[in-house]
PDB file of all heavy atoms in Angstrom:
ATOM      1  N   MET A   1      16.089  -2.053 -16.175  1.00  0.00           N
ATOM      2  CA  MET A   1      14.671  -2.171 -15.794  1.00  0.00           C
ATOM      3  C   MET A   1      13.950  -0.872 -16.175  1.00  0.00           C
ATOM      4  O   MET A   1      12.798  -0.945 -16.553  1.00  0.00           O
ATOM      5  CB  MET A   1      14.627  -2.430 -14.308  1.00  0.00           C
ATOM      6  CG  MET A   1      13.194  -2.655 -13.816  1.00  0.00           C
ATOM      7  SD  MET A   1      12.424  -4.096 -14.544  1.00  0.00           S
ATOM      8  CE  MET A   1      10.825  -4.012 -13.930  1.00  0.00           C
ATOM      9  N   TRP A   2      14.609   0.263 -16.054  1.00  0.00           N
ATOM     10  CA  TRP A   2      13.927   1.498 -16.363  1.00  0.00           C
ATOM     11  C   TRP A   2      13.504   1.603 -17.792  1.00  0.00           C
ATOM     12  O   TRP A   2      12.537   2.225 -18.092  1.00  0.00           O
ATOM     13  CB  TRP A   2      14.868   2.671 -16.007  1.00  0.00           C
ATOM     14  CG  TRP A   2      16.131   2.725 -16.765  1.00  0.00           C
ATOM     15  CD1 TRP A   2      17.336   2.165 -16.437  1.00  0.00           C
ATOM     16  CD2 TRP A   2      16.306   3.373 -18.050  1.00  0.00           C
ATOM     17  NE1 TRP A   2      18.249   2.412 -17.386  1.00  0.00           N
ATOM     18  CE2 TRP A   2      17.701   3.105 -18.420  1.00  0.00           C
ATOM     19  CE3 TRP A   2      15.512   4.088 -18.927  1.00  0.00           C
ATOM     20  CZ2 TRP A   2      18.206   3.578 -19.607  1.00  0.00           C
ATOM     21  CZ3 TRP A   2      16.081   4.533 -20.158  1.00  0.00           C
ATOM     22  CH2 TRP A   2      17.370   4.276 -20.422  1.00  0.00           C
ATOM     23  N   TRP A   3      14.253   0.980 -18.716  1.00  0.00           N
ATOM     24  CA  TRP A   3      13.843   1.009 -20.113  1.00  0.00           C
ATOM     25  C   TRP A   3      12.618   0.324 -20.422  1.00  0.00           C
ATOM     26  O   TRP A   3      11.917   0.639 -21.402  1.00  0.00           O
ATOM     27  CB  TRP A   3      15.082   0.466 -20.992  1.00  0.00           C
ATOM     28  CG  TRP A   3      15.414  -0.951 -20.593  1.00  0.00           C
ATOM     29  CD1 TRP A   3      16.380  -1.255 -19.712  1.00  0.00           C
ATOM     30  CD2 TRP A   3      14.876  -2.150 -21.093  1.00  0.00           C
ATOM     31  NE1 TRP A   3      16.449  -2.647 -19.622  1.00  0.00           N
ATOM     32  CE2 TRP A   3      15.554  -3.209 -20.503  1.00  0.00           C
ATOM     33  CE3 TRP A   3      13.899  -2.413 -22.098  1.00  0.00           C
ATOM     34  CZ2 TRP A   3      15.240  -4.522 -20.734  1.00  0.00           C
ATOM     35  CZ3 TRP A   3      13.641  -3.769 -22.317  1.00  0.00           C
ATOM     36  CH2 TRP A   3      14.320  -4.823 -21.710  1.00  0.00           C
ATOM     37  N   VAL A   4      12.207  -0.707 -19.578  1.00  0.00           N
ATOM     38  CA  VAL A   4      10.919  -1.348 -19.757  1.00  0.00           C
ATOM     39  C   VAL A   4       9.795  -0.368 -19.516  1.00  0.00           C
ATOM     40  O   VAL A   4       8.851  -0.300 -20.207  1.00  0.00           O
ATOM     41  CB  VAL A   4      10.845  -2.606 -18.886  1.00  0.00           C
ATOM     42  CG1 VAL A   4       9.495  -3.190 -18.888  1.00  0.00           C
ATOM     43  CG2 VAL A   4      11.914  -3.636 -19.168  1.00  0.00           C
ATOM     44  N   LEU A   5       9.950   0.369 -18.345  1.00  0.00           N
ATOM     45  CA  LEU A   5       8.904   1.390 -18.050  1.00  0.00           C
ATOM     46  C   LEU A   5       8.862   2.492 -19.073  1.00  0.00           C
ATOM     47  O   LEU A   5       7.745   2.913 -19.519  1.00  0.00           O
ATOM     48  CB  LEU A   5       9.250   2.012 -16.682  1.00  0.00           C
ATOM     49  CG  LEU A   5       9.233   1.019 -15.471  1.00  0.00           C
ATOM     50  CD1 LEU A   5       9.672   1.741 -14.200  1.00  0.00           C
ATOM     51  CD2 LEU A   5       7.884   0.436 -15.317  1.00  0.00           C
ATOM     52  N   VAL A   6      10.017   2.862 -19.591  1.00  0.00           N
ATOM     53  CA  VAL A   6       9.992   3.959 -20.695  1.00  0.00           C
ATOM     54  C   VAL A   6       9.281   3.329 -21.925  1.00  0.00           C
ATOM     55  O   VAL A   6       8.537   4.078 -22.602  1.00  0.00           O
ATOM     56  CB  VAL A   6      11.420   4.423 -20.994  1.00  0.00           C
ATOM     57  CG1 VAL A   6      11.474   5.278 -22.189  1.00  0.00           C
ATOM     58  CG2 VAL A   6      12.007   5.091 -19.781  1.00  0.00           C
ATOM     59  N   ALA A   7       9.574   2.180 -22.264  1.00  0.00           N
ATOM     60  CA  ALA A   7       8.933   1.530 -23.467  1.00  0.00           C
ATOM     61  C   ALA A   7       7.472   1.401 -23.306  1.00  0.00           C
ATOM     62  O   ALA A   7       6.687   1.741 -24.225  1.00  0.00           O
ATOM     63  CB  ALA A   7       9.531   0.126 -23.712  1.00  0.00           C
ATOM     64  N   LEU A   8       6.950   0.995 -22.120  1.00  0.00           N
ATOM     65  CA  LEU A   8       5.534   0.895 -21.835  1.00  0.00           C
ATOM     66  C   LEU A   8       4.895   2.271 -21.892  1.00  0.00           C
ATOM     67  O   LEU A   8       3.813   2.444 -22.487  1.00  0.00           O
ATOM     68  CB  LEU A   8       5.296   0.211 -20.491  1.00  0.00           C
ATOM     69  CG  LEU A   8       5.618  -1.246 -20.492  1.00  0.00           C
ATOM     70  CD1 LEU A   8       5.461  -1.763 -19.024  1.00  0.00           C
ATOM     71  CD2 LEU A   8       4.719  -2.015 -21.410  1.00  0.00           C
ATOM     72  N   TRP A   9       5.504   3.286 -21.325  1.00  0.00           N
ATOM     73  CA  TRP A   9       4.951   4.620 -21.293  1.00  0.00           C
ATOM     74  C   TRP A   9       4.952   5.179 -22.750  1.00  0.00           C
ATOM     75  O   TRP A   9       3.938   5.769 -23.134  1.00  0.00           O
ATOM     76  CB  TRP A   9       5.827   5.459 -20.450  1.00  0.00           C
ATOM     77  CG  TRP A   9       5.353   6.918 -20.291  1.00  0.00           C
ATOM     78  CD1 TRP A   9       4.353   7.366 -19.593  1.00  0.00           C
ATOM     79  CD2 TRP A   9       5.881   8.072 -21.068  1.00  0.00           C
ATOM     80  NE1 TRP A   9       4.163   8.729 -19.783  1.00  0.00           N
ATOM     81  CE2 TRP A   9       5.125   9.181 -20.704  1.00  0.00           C
ATOM     82  CE3 TRP A   9       6.955   8.162 -21.978  1.00  0.00           C
ATOM     83  CZ2 TRP A   9       5.413  10.423 -21.222  1.00  0.00           C
ATOM     84  CZ3 TRP A   9       7.198   9.456 -22.459  1.00  0.00           C
ATOM     85  CH2 TRP A   9       6.430  10.537 -22.065  1.00  0.00           C
ATOM     86  N   GLY A  10       6.000   4.972 -23.503  1.00  0.00           N
ATOM     87  CA  GLY A  10       6.041   5.420 -24.881  1.00  0.00           C
ATOM     88  C   GLY A  10       5.024   4.740 -25.757  1.00  0.00           C
ATOM     89  O   GLY A  10       4.292   5.365 -26.583  1.00  0.00           O
ATOM     90  N   GLY A  11       4.786   3.420 -25.504  1.00  0.00           N
ATOM     91  CA  GLY A  11       3.749   2.731 -26.296  1.00  0.00           C
ATOM     92  C   GLY A  11       2.376   3.222 -25.916  1.00  0.00           C
ATOM     93  O   GLY A  11       1.490   3.307 -26.807  1.00  0.00           O
ATOM     94  N   GLY A  12       2.114   3.539 -24.706  1.00  0.00           N
ATOM     95  CA  GLY A  12       0.842   4.017 -24.283  1.00  0.00           C
ATOM     96  C   GLY A  12       0.571   5.369 -24.904  1.00  0.00           C
ATOM     97  O   GLY A  12      -0.549   5.662 -25.412  1.00  0.00           O
ATOM     98  N   CYS A  13       1.521   6.265 -24.912  1.00  0.00           N
ATOM     99  CA  CYS A  13       1.375   7.564 -25.530  1.00  0.00           C
ATOM    100  C   CYS A  13       1.142   7.441 -27.045  1.00  0.00           C
ATOM    101  O   CYS A  13       0.354   8.172 -27.615  1.00  0.00           O
ATOM    102  CB  CYS A  13       2.604   8.387 -25.252  1.00  0.00           C
ATOM    103  SG  CYS A  13       2.756   8.972 -23.544  1.00  0.00           S
ATOM    104  N   ALA A  14       1.855   6.549 -27.688  1.00  0.00           N
ATOM    105  CA  ALA A  14       1.687   6.313 -29.156  1.00  0.00           C
ATOM    106  C   ALA A  14       0.331   5.833 -29.446  1.00  0.00           C
ATOM    107  O   ALA A  14      -0.332   6.195 -30.404  1.00  0.00           O
ATOM    108  CB  ALA A  14       2.763   5.402 -29.646  1.00  0.00           C
ATOM    109  N   GLY A  15      -0.237   4.952 -28.558  1.00  0.00           N
ATOM    110  CA  GLY A  15      -1.570   4.368 -28.753  1.00  0.00           C
ATOM    111  C   GLY A  15      -2.615   5.450 -28.652  1.00  0.00           C
ATOM    112  O   GLY A  15      -3.565   5.548 -29.466  1.00  0.00           O
ATOM    113  N   VAL A  16      -2.443   6.310 -27.666  1.00  0.00           N
ATOM    114  CA  VAL A  16      -3.414   7.425 -27.519  1.00  0.00           C
ATOM    115  C   VAL A  16      -3.364   8.392 -28.703  1.00  0.00           C
ATOM    116  O   VAL A  16      -4.392   8.844 -29.180  1.00  0.00           O
ATOM    117  CB  VAL A  16      -3.147   8.187 -26.179  1.00  0.00           C
ATOM    118  CG1 VAL A  16      -3.883   9.444 -26.092  1.00  0.00           C
ATOM    119  CG2 VAL A  16      -3.391   7.256 -24.995  1.00  0.00           C
ATOM    120  N   LEU A  17      -2.156   8.626 -29.149  1.00  0.00           N
ATOM    121  CA  LEU A  17      -1.992   9.512 -30.278  1.00  0.00           C
ATOM    122  C   LEU A  17      -2.714   8.932 -31.585  1.00  0.00           C
ATOM    123  O   LEU A  17      -3.368   9.652 -32.311  1.00  0.00           O
ATOM    124  CB  LEU A  17      -0.529   9.828 -30.577  1.00  0.00           C
ATOM    125  CG  LEU A  17      -0.236  10.749 -31.729  1.00  0.00           C
ATOM    126  CD1 LEU A  17      -0.793  12.097 -31.476  1.00  0.00           C
ATOM    127  CD2 LEU A  17       1.315  10.809 -31.945  1.00  0.00           C
ATOM    128  N   VAL A  18      -2.474   7.663 -31.772  1.00  0.00           N
ATOM    129  CA  VAL A  18      -3.054   6.976 -32.980  1.00  0.00           C
ATOM    130  C   VAL A  18      -4.526   6.992 -32.912  1.00  0.00           C
ATOM    131  O   VAL A  18      -5.202   7.317 -33.872  1.00  0.00           O
ATOM    132  CB  VAL A  18      -2.499   5.581 -33.048  1.00  0.00           C
ATOM    133  CG1 VAL A  18      -3.292   4.766 -34.113  1.00  0.00           C
ATOM    134  CG2 VAL A  18      -1.027   5.589 -33.538  1.00  0.00           C
ATOM    135  N   MET A  19      -5.121   6.702 -31.724  1.00  0.00           N
ATOM    136  CA  MET A  19      -6.575   6.705 -31.578  1.00  0.00           C
ATOM    137  C   MET A  19      -7.133   8.115 -31.820  1.00  0.00           C
ATOM    138  O   MET A  19      -8.175   8.285 -32.396  1.00  0.00           O
ATOM    139  CB  MET A  19      -6.990   6.204 -30.201  1.00  0.00           C
ATOM    140  CG  MET A  19      -6.669   4.730 -29.993  1.00  0.00           C
ATOM    141  SD  MET A  19      -7.550   3.656 -31.157  1.00  0.00           S
ATOM    142  CE  MET A  19      -9.244   3.831 -30.621  1.00  0.00           C
ATOM    143  N   THR A  20      -6.469   9.148 -31.285  1.00  0.00           N
ATOM    144  CA  THR A  20      -6.867  10.478 -31.497  1.00  0.00           C
ATOM    145  C   THR A  20      -6.860  10.879 -32.962  1.00  0.00           C
ATOM    146  O   THR A  20      -7.829  11.493 -33.454  1.00  0.00           O
ATOM    147  CB  THR A  20      -5.974  11.483 -30.696  1.00  0.00           C
ATOM    148  OG1 THR A  20      -5.971  11.090 -29.358  1.00  0.00           O
ATOM    149  CG2 THR A  20      -6.446  12.864 -30.823  1.00  0.00           C
ATOM    150  N   LEU A  21      -5.805  10.550 -33.674  1.00  0.00           N
ATOM    151  CA  LEU A  21      -5.750  10.803 -35.061  1.00  0.00           C
ATOM    152  C   LEU A  21      -6.880  10.077 -35.829  1.00  0.00           C
ATOM    153  O   LEU A  21      -7.403  10.617 -36.815  1.00  0.00           O
ATOM    154  CB  LEU A  21      -4.370  10.486 -35.585  1.00  0.00           C
ATOM    155  CG  LEU A  21      -3.221  11.396 -35.167  1.00  0.00           C
ATOM    156  CD1 LEU A  21      -1.890  10.809 -35.615  1.00  0.00           C
ATOM    157  CD2 LEU A  21      -3.441  12.757 -35.560  1.00  0.00           C
ATOM    158  N   MET A  22      -7.148   8.891 -35.450  1.00  0.00           N
ATOM    159  CA  MET A  22      -8.237   8.135 -36.135  1.00  0.00           C
ATOM    160  C   MET A  22      -9.565   8.799 -35.918  1.00  0.00           C
ATOM    161  O   MET A  22     -10.393   8.866 -36.885  1.00  0.00           O
ATOM    162  CB  MET A  22      -8.222   6.668 -35.673  1.00  0.00           C
ATOM    163  CG  MET A  22      -7.116   5.756 -36.159  1.00  0.00           C
ATOM    164  SD  MET A  22      -7.072   4.141 -35.435  1.00  0.00           S
ATOM    165  CE  MET A  22      -8.609   3.536 -36.035  1.00  0.00           C
ATOM    166  N   VAL A  23      -9.804   9.286 -34.717  1.00  0.00           N
ATOM    167  CA  VAL A  23     -11.085   9.965 -34.468  1.00  0.00           C
ATOM    168  C   VAL A  23     -11.203  11.264 -35.272  1.00  0.00           C
ATOM    169  O   VAL A  23     -12.231  11.538 -35.815  1.00  0.00           O
ATOM    170  CB  VAL A  23     -11.245  10.180 -32.905  1.00  0.00           C
ATOM    171  CG1 VAL A  23     -12.384  11.098 -32.616  1.00  0.00           C
ATOM    172  CG2 VAL A  23     -11.465   8.919 -32.220  1.00  0.00           C
ATOM    173  N   ILE A  24     -10.144  11.990 -35.269  1.00  0.00           N
ATOM    174  CA  ILE A  24     -10.124  13.255 -36.062  1.00  0.00           C
ATOM    175  C   ILE A  24     -10.291  13.001 -37.536  1.00  0.00           C
ATOM    176  O   ILE A  24     -11.035  13.710 -38.184  1.00  0.00           O
ATOM    177  CB  ILE A  24      -8.847  14.002 -35.750  1.00  0.00           C
ATOM    178  CG1 ILE A  24      -8.786  14.495 -34.296  1.00  0.00           C
ATOM    179  CG2 ILE A  24      -8.645  15.215 -36.728  1.00  0.00           C
ATOM    180  CD1 ILE A  24      -7.487  15.107 -33.918  1.00  0.00           C
ATOM    181  N   ALA A  25      -9.612  11.941 -38.054  1.00  0.00           N
ATOM    182  CA  ALA A  25      -9.761  11.627 -39.492  1.00  0.00           C
ATOM    183  C   ALA A  25     -11.139  11.176 -39.884  1.00  0.00           C
ATOM    184  O   ALA A  25     -11.626  11.475 -40.931  1.00  0.00           O
ATOM    185  CB  ALA A  25      -8.749  10.604 -39.850  1.00  0.00           C
ATOM    186  N   ARG A  26     -11.795  10.419 -38.978  1.00  0.00           N
ATOM    187  CA  ARG A  26     -13.112   9.929 -39.291  1.00  0.00           C
ATOM    188  C   ARG A  26     -14.082  11.024 -39.034  1.00  0.00           C
ATOM    189  O   ARG A  26     -15.216  10.991 -39.694  1.00  0.00           O
ATOM    190  CB  ARG A  26     -13.408   8.726 -38.348  1.00  0.00           C
ATOM    191  CG  ARG A  26     -14.732   8.089 -38.723  1.00  0.00           C
ATOM    192  CD  ARG A  26     -15.037   6.916 -37.700  1.00  0.00           C
ATOM    193  NE  ARG A  26     -15.262   7.543 -36.449  1.00  0.00           N
ATOM    194  CZ  ARG A  26     -15.157   6.890 -35.284  1.00  0.00           C
ATOM    195  NH1 ARG A  26     -14.737   5.662 -35.275  1.00  0.00           N
ATOM    196  NH2 ARG A  26     -15.424   7.459 -34.150  1.00  0.00           N
ATOM    197  N   GLY A  27     -13.887  11.927 -38.137  1.00  0.00           N
ATOM    198  CA  GLY A  27     -14.842  12.971 -37.887  1.00  0.00           C
ATOM    199  C   GLY A  27     -15.641  12.596 -36.591  1.00  0.00           C
ATOM    200  O   GLY A  27     -15.973  11.380 -36.408  1.00  0.00           O
ATOM    201  N   LEU A  28     -16.024  13.516 -35.850  1.00  0.00           N
ATOM    202  CA  LEU A  28     -16.818  13.345 -34.681  1.00  0.00           C
ATOM    203  C   LEU A  28     -18.278  13.042 -35.038  1.00  0.00           C
ATOM    204  O   LEU A  28     -18.784  13.539 -35.992  1.00  0.00           O
ATOM    205  CB  LEU A  28     -16.714  14.461 -33.740  1.00  0.00           C
ATOM    206  CG  LEU A  28     -15.321  14.821 -33.231  1.00  0.00           C
ATOM    207  CD1 LEU A  28     -15.331  16.100 -32.378  1.00  0.00           C
ATOM    208  CD2 LEU A  28     -14.773  13.725 -32.425  1.00  0.00           C
ATOM    209  N   PRO A  29     -18.948  12.173 -34.295  1.00  0.00           N
ATOM    210  CA  PRO A  29     -20.365  11.921 -34.575  1.00  0.00           C
ATOM    211  C   PRO A  29     -21.149  13.174 -34.331  1.00  0.00           C
ATOM    212  O   PRO A  29     -20.862  14.022 -33.548  1.00  0.00           O
ATOM    213  CB  PRO A  29     -20.710  10.808 -33.574  1.00  0.00           C
ATOM    214  CG  PRO A  29     -19.675  10.908 -32.476  1.00  0.00           C
ATOM    215  CD  PRO A  29     -18.424  11.406 -33.125  1.00  0.00           C
ATOM    216  N   ASP A  30     -22.265  13.242 -35.143  1.00  0.00           N
ATOM    217  CA  ASP A  30     -23.114  14.440 -35.020  1.00  0.00           C
ATOM    218  C   ASP A  30     -23.754  14.581 -33.653  1.00  0.00           C
ATOM    219  O   ASP A  30     -23.878  15.614 -33.067  1.00  0.00           O
ATOM    220  CB  ASP A  30     -24.233  14.441 -36.112  1.00  0.00           C
ATOM    221  CG  ASP A  30     -23.615  14.529 -37.502  1.00  0.00           C
ATOM    222  OD1 ASP A  30     -22.479  15.070 -37.592  1.00  0.00           O
ATOM    223  OD2 ASP A  30     -24.251  14.122 -38.447  1.00  0.00           O
ATOM    224  N   GLN A  31     -24.333  13.452 -33.193  1.00  0.00           N
ATOM    225  CA  GLN A  31     -25.001  13.402 -31.908  1.00  0.00           C
ATOM    226  C   GLN A  31     -24.280  12.371 -31.024  1.00  0.00           C
ATOM    227  O   GLN A  31     -24.239  11.183 -31.363  1.00  0.00           O
ATOM    228  CB  GLN A  31     -26.410  13.090 -31.979  1.00  0.00           C
ATOM    229  CG  GLN A  31     -27.203  14.107 -32.752  1.00  0.00           C
ATOM    230  CD  GLN A  31     -28.652  13.740 -32.897  1.00  0.00           C
ATOM    231  OE1 GLN A  31     -29.062  12.636 -32.567  1.00  0.00           O
ATOM    232  NE2 GLN A  31     -29.501  14.686 -33.316  1.00  0.00           N
ATOM    233  N   PRO A  32     -23.708  12.734 -29.935  1.00  0.00           N
ATOM    234  CA  PRO A  32     -23.122  11.756 -29.022  1.00  0.00           C
ATOM    235  C   PRO A  32     -24.198  10.823 -28.475  1.00  0.00           C
ATOM    236  O   PRO A  32     -25.344  11.195 -28.284  1.00  0.00           O
ATOM    237  CB  PRO A  32     -22.490  12.595 -27.931  1.00  0.00           C
ATOM    238  CG  PRO A  32     -23.226  13.918 -27.962  1.00  0.00           C
ATOM    239  CD  PRO A  32     -23.615  14.124 -29.350  1.00  0.00           C
ATOM    240  N   ALA A  33     -23.812   9.645 -28.282  1.00  0.00           N
ATOM    241  CA  ALA A  33     -24.762   8.629 -27.722  1.00  0.00           C
ATOM    242  C   ALA A  33     -25.159   9.010 -26.311  1.00  0.00           C
ATOM    243  O   ALA A  33     -24.309   9.129 -25.418  1.00  0.00           O
ATOM    244  CB  ALA A  33     -24.102   7.228 -27.739  1.00  0.00           C
ATOM    245  N   GLY A  34     -26.396   9.301 -26.119  1.00  0.00           N
ATOM    246  CA  GLY A  34     -26.940   9.724 -24.849  1.00  0.00           C
ATOM    247  C   GLY A  34     -27.561   8.540 -24.016  1.00  0.00           C
ATOM    248  O   GLY A  34     -27.591   7.460 -24.533  1.00  0.00           O
ATOM    249  N   ARG A  35     -28.125   8.835 -22.968  1.00  0.00           N
ATOM    250  CA  ARG A  35     -28.813   7.908 -22.116  1.00  0.00           C
ATOM    251  C   ARG A  35     -30.158   7.556 -22.766  1.00  0.00           C
ATOM    252  O   ARG A  35     -30.841   8.453 -23.292  1.00  0.00           O
ATOM    253  CB  ARG A  35     -28.993   8.430 -20.736  1.00  0.00           C
ATOM    254  CG  ARG A  35     -28.746   7.487 -19.597  1.00  0.00           C
ATOM    255  CD  ARG A  35     -28.875   8.183 -18.321  1.00  0.00           C
ATOM    256  NE  ARG A  35     -29.955   9.099 -18.268  1.00  0.00           N
ATOM    257  CZ  ARG A  35     -30.486   9.479 -17.147  1.00  0.00           C
ATOM    258  NH1 ARG A  35     -30.105   9.040 -15.979  1.00  0.00           N
ATOM    259  NH2 ARG A  35     -31.476  10.341 -17.146  1.00  0.00           N
ATOM    260  N   VAL A  36     -30.528   6.350 -22.713  1.00  0.00           N
ATOM    261  CA  VAL A  36     -31.798   5.925 -23.273  1.00  0.00           C
ATOM    262  C   VAL A  36     -32.898   6.220 -22.257  1.00  0.00           C
ATOM    263  O   VAL A  36     -32.769   5.892 -21.054  1.00  0.00           O
ATOM    264  CB  VAL A  36     -31.803   4.399 -23.608  1.00  0.00           C
ATOM    265  CG1 VAL A  36     -33.117   3.983 -24.071  1.00  0.00           C
ATOM    266  CG2 VAL A  36     -30.735   4.079 -24.634  1.00  0.00           C
ATOM    267  N   ASP A  37     -33.924   6.912 -22.726  1.00  0.00           N
ATOM    268  CA  ASP A  37     -35.044   7.202 -21.879  1.00  0.00           C
ATOM    269  C   ASP A  37     -36.029   6.019 -21.856  1.00  0.00           C
ATOM    270  O   ASP A  37     -36.774   5.820 -22.818  1.00  0.00           O
ATOM    271  CB  ASP A  37     -35.743   8.538 -22.288  1.00  0.00           C
ATOM    272  CG  ASP A  37     -36.755   9.050 -21.330  1.00  0.00           C
ATOM    273  OD1 ASP A  37     -36.855   8.453 -20.225  1.00  0.00           O
ATOM    274  OD2 ASP A  37     -37.495   9.987 -21.611  1.00  0.00           O
ATOM    275  N   LEU A  38     -36.039   5.264 -20.803  1.00  0.00           N
ATOM    276  CA  LEU A  38     -36.884   4.086 -20.757  1.00  0.00           C
ATOM    277  C   LEU A  38     -38.407   4.415 -20.574  1.00  0.00           C
ATOM    278  O   LEU A  38     -39.241   3.554 -20.843  1.00  0.00           O
ATOM    279  CB  LEU A  38     -36.490   3.155 -19.582  1.00  0.00           C
ATOM    280  CG  LEU A  38     -35.066   2.578 -19.709  1.00  0.00           C
ATOM    281  CD1 LEU A  38     -34.699   1.852 -18.435  1.00  0.00           C
ATOM    282  CD2 LEU A  38     -34.939   1.777 -20.965  1.00  0.00           C
ATOM    283  N   SER A  39     -38.727   5.688 -20.210  1.00  0.00           N
ATOM    284  CA  SER A  39     -40.121   6.000 -20.059  1.00  0.00           C
ATOM    285  C   SER A  39     -40.835   6.143 -21.449  1.00  0.00           C
ATOM    286  O   SER A  39     -42.085   6.090 -21.461  1.00  0.00           O
ATOM    287  CB  SER A  39     -40.248   7.310 -19.281  1.00  0.00           C
ATOM    288  OG  SER A  39     -39.671   8.366 -19.996  1.00  0.00           O
ATOM    289  N   GLU A  40     -40.091   6.296 -22.523  1.00  0.00           N
ATOM    290  CA  GLU A  40     -40.693   6.436 -23.837  1.00  0.00           C
ATOM    291  C   GLU A  40     -40.804   5.082 -24.542  1.00  0.00           C
ATOM    292  O   GLU A  40     -41.328   5.039 -25.657  1.00  0.00           O
ATOM    293  CB  GLU A  40     -39.880   7.405 -24.627  1.00  0.00           C
ATOM    294  CG  GLU A  40     -39.812   8.767 -23.951  1.00  0.00           C
ATOM    295  CD  GLU A  40     -39.770   9.895 -24.916  1.00  0.00           C
ATOM    296  OE1 GLU A  40     -39.815   9.687 -26.106  1.00  0.00           O
ATOM    297  OE2 GLU A  40     -39.797  11.061 -24.395  1.00  0.00           O
ATOM    298  N   MET A  41     -40.299   4.020 -23.972  1.00  0.00           N
ATOM    299  CA  MET A  41     -40.405   2.726 -24.666  1.00  0.00           C
ATOM    300  C   MET A  41     -41.738   2.124 -24.484  1.00  0.00           C
ATOM    301  O   MET A  41     -42.377   2.246 -23.421  1.00  0.00           O
ATOM    302  CB  MET A  41     -39.374   1.844 -24.103  1.00  0.00           C
ATOM    303  CG  MET A  41     -37.868   2.227 -24.428  1.00  0.00           C
ATOM    304  SD  MET A  41     -36.728   1.002 -23.839  1.00  0.00           S
ATOM    305  CE  MET A  41     -37.023  -0.262 -25.043  1.00  0.00           C
ATOM    306  N   PRO A  42     -42.261   1.511 -25.595  1.00  0.00           N
ATOM    307  CA  PRO A  42     -43.591   0.841 -25.456  1.00  0.00           C
ATOM    308  C   PRO A  42     -43.523  -0.330 -24.486  1.00  0.00           C
ATOM    309  O   PRO A  42     -42.527  -1.010 -24.421  1.00  0.00           O
ATOM    310  CB  PRO A  42     -43.921   0.466 -26.859  1.00  0.00           C
ATOM    311  CG  PRO A  42     -42.608   0.350 -27.542  1.00  0.00           C
ATOM    312  CD  PRO A  42     -41.741   1.376 -26.845  1.00  0.00           C
ATOM    313  N   ARG A  43     -44.671  -0.600 -23.877  1.00  0.00           N
ATOM    314  CA  ARG A  43     -44.720  -1.692 -22.883  1.00  0.00           C
ATOM    315  C   ARG A  43     -45.473  -2.831 -23.439  1.00  0.00           C
ATOM    316  O   ARG A  43     -46.329  -2.780 -24.252  1.00  0.00           O
ATOM    317  CB  ARG A  43     -45.319  -1.314 -21.552  1.00  0.00           C
ATOM    318  CG  ARG A  43     -44.462  -0.286 -20.922  1.00  0.00           C
ATOM    319  CD  ARG A  43     -44.986   0.061 -19.506  1.00  0.00           C
ATOM    320  NE  ARG A  43     -44.066   0.937 -18.889  1.00  0.00           N
ATOM    321  CZ  ARG A  43     -44.433   1.796 -17.996  1.00  0.00           C
ATOM    322  NH1 ARG A  43     -45.630   1.999 -17.647  1.00  0.00           N
ATOM    323  NH2 ARG A  43     -43.538   2.599 -17.487  1.00  0.00           N
TER     324      ARG A  43
END
């Protein structure tokens, strides 16, 4: 049973690593998506 937990933990770590490498390879966005200011929207 312990090997199932180890496999799930290892798979989760591998997924995080792959996503991190994809973000680094693509490059970070210039401006992070911020909150939309609703006061500036036309009515």
